N, C-alpha and C positions, 0 to 999 in steps of 0.2 A: 261602168266607164271608172277610170284609174280616176284618184287624187291626185291634184299635182305637188310636185316636190321639187324643192330645190335645195340643194347642200352645197355648203362651201367649206372648206377647211383648211386651216393655214398650221404649219409645222413648225415654226419660229416664233420665238417671242417677239411680241409686237403687233402681230396678224392674226386673227382669228377666224371665227366660220360664222357663215351664214346659211339658212335652210329655210323653206318651205315646201309643205303640202303634207300628203298622207299616205306613207308606203307606197308610193308610185317608184317605179323602177326605170333605169336607163336600158331599155330593150338592147342586146349586143353590145353592150359600151363598158369594156372593163374600167374599173375606177383607174387613175392615174396616180401616180407616185410623183407629188409635186416637190422641186427641187426647194434648198433652204431659203425662207423668203417669200413663196410664192402662195396663192391663195387658190384654192379650188374650188370652182363652182360647178355641180351636178345634180342631176335630176331631171325632171319632164316639166316642160309650160306648154300650155294650150298654143301658142302663136309665135310669129317673130318678133313682134311688137314687146311682148314681156320678157323675152330673152333679151332683146336690144337694151331695153332698161333697168333691167337687172345688171346687165355686164356692165353698161355704161356707169351706172351707179358705183360698183365694184371698183371698176378702172378709176374712177375720180377720186375716190377715199385712198387705196391701196399703190395706186399707180398702173398705166395701161401693161406695162411688162411684168407686173408681179400677178397676172389675174390667168388662171387656166382653165378655158373654156370646155367644159364638158357637159352643157345644158342641151337636152333633145328638147323635139316637137314633137307632140303627142295628142292624142285624143283625152285630155286630163278635164276635171272639175276645177274650176275656179272658181274660189271664194269671194263673195262680195268687197271690190274696192282692194285686191290684192292687190296689185301693181302700187296702188298708193300707201300702203301700209308697207311694201316691203322696202318703198325709196325712204321711208321715215324711220325704218330701224338700220339701214346702213350707213350708219353715221361715224365721223374721226372715234369718238369712243371705244368702238369694238378693236382699235388698234392696241388698246390697252391692256386686250385681254391676248394671253400666249398660250399654245399648244388647244388652243379652243373651239367650240361649235358653236353658232346660232341655228336652230331650226324652230322653221313654224310648220308643224303639220298639224294642217286644218286650222281650227283654233286656238291650237296649244302651242306656245311659245317656249321653247327650253333654251337656255343659256349652260355651257359647259366650259373651262378652262380656268387659267387662273389670273389672277390680278395682283397688283403692288401688296393691297391692303382693304380693310374693312370698309373704307369710306369711297373706294371706288368699288367695290362688290357693290352696296347699295345702290350708289348712284349709277352705274349703269343699266339696274334691273330697274329703277324706278324710271330712269329715262325710256326702258323699253314698255313699261307698263302703261304709262301717259301717252306713249303712242299709238296708242291700240284701244280700240272702242271696247265696251264691257264683255263683251262675248267671248274675248280672247282669255286664256288662263296663263300664265307665266309662270314657269318651274326656273328659280333660279339657283343652278347649279355651279355657279361661278367659286373657286377657293382661292382662299389669299395664300400667294407663294411662298414656299420655306424656303427658298433658293438663299436669298438675302438676309434671313436669319441665321442660316447653314454658314455664311460667312463669316460671321458674328461669333457665332458658337465654337466653328473650328479655328479663328483667329485667338480667342482667350483661352482655349482648348484647358477648361477646368482650372486655369491658374487664380489664383488671388492678385488685385490689386491693392498692393501694399501699402500702408498708412503708418505714420507713427503713432506709437500707444494711446489710444485713447484722442488722438487729435485729429484733423483734417488736413495734415500736410503729407504731402506724398514722401516715400522712399524713393532713393533711385532706383530701387525694383521694382518698383510701382510705375515709375516714369516709363522705366524701359517697356514695361506691359503696353501700356498708354501708346507708346510710339508706334507698337504693332497695330494696335485698335486704328489710330487715327488714320494709316494708311488703307486699313480695311473699310472704314468712314469713307474717306476719299472717292474707294471704288465704286461705292453707292449712288454716287452722282446726284445725290441733292435728296435722297430720302430720309424722312425724319427718324430718330432714333429716341428712344428713351434712355434715361440712364439712372438706375434704380439703386441705391444706398441699401444694405443691410448689416445688421449687427447681432452680434449672440444675446444671450438673455441675463447675463449677469449686470447688476447694477439695476437702476430706475427705467421703467421704458420711456419716460418723457427723454430723458437724457439721452438714452441712445436713438429716439426718433430725432433728437436735433442732431447728433452726432451723423449717423446715416443721411440726413438732408445736406449737412454741410459737406461730406466726403463726396455726394454727389455734385454738388455745386462746382466743388474745387477740380472733379472730371471736364464738366462742361466747362470751367473756366480754361483749363488746360488747352483743351481741344480749341477753343476760341483762340486761344492766343498764337496757337500754331498754324490759323488760318480756316478753319473750318468755320464754318455762317453759324454763330449759335443759334440762329432762329429756327434751325433743323433740330436741334437739341432742346429735350424736356428734361430735369432734375426732379427727383423725388426721394423721400426717404421712409424706407418699411421700418426701422429699427428692426428688433425681434420678434416681428410678427409671421416673418417667413423662411422658418430654418428649412435648409436642406439637408441638416445632418442632427444628429443627437447633442443637446446644450449641455451634456450629464458628463463631458469628456473634454480634454483640450484640444483634442484635434476635431471632435466636432463644431467646438466653440470657433475653433481657428476655418473653418470652411464657411462657417455661417457669416461670418464677418467679409464681406464680398461686395462688389459691385456688377451689378447686373448689365447688359445689353440688349434691349428690345426694340425689334422694328416697331415703330408707332402703327398703331391701328386708324 
């Protein structure tokens, strides 16, 4: 007798995947290609009640018009309390996973897809684990999306936010770059960002740490004064501790004197 399997997968940001079972197949049913924004539910369950319960929960979370039903009924084995566990696993938290899949294969649960940050990744995995009994094993294959970080990196384009020499005062060229970064930050719609100041190794380390911190704070203040929520920003100074080039020549030292923008985890 085949084990039961239910697989739901989403192909658009904000929608994720649900699955349960072990190595079952839908006989004679070709996989569908969901339209953007849809969730595909497929696999085999033992009865109409199980199918109806899964679909009802998916529709509750994602919307009735978003769920594509490819669930079949067949002679499959049902783990104890399977329906109850599936109901616990289909939660709104799953909508924070993009291009993802949640698969329950017997007592093995696997999560795949992209999330906004490490905190979300750990929280979703923890919620799944605590929803199950100890006989289940959870494999957290979620990863932090690189898309938002790419927006910041592409906008900065390896340029240096300029300050007056030895000061935390922005130059006009530095402000021009920050104006571009500000537009990028508004596109991120509420994501938290770390502003990290760096210096070269010339002079005292303590002085450089203070200068890098002051410059990061200046950037944060500039963004806040132009309408960005300051609660979304953190500023820190790394001084000379994280060079990206040699401090043995002028060009390398200039590259090390920089402001870095990182998506907060």
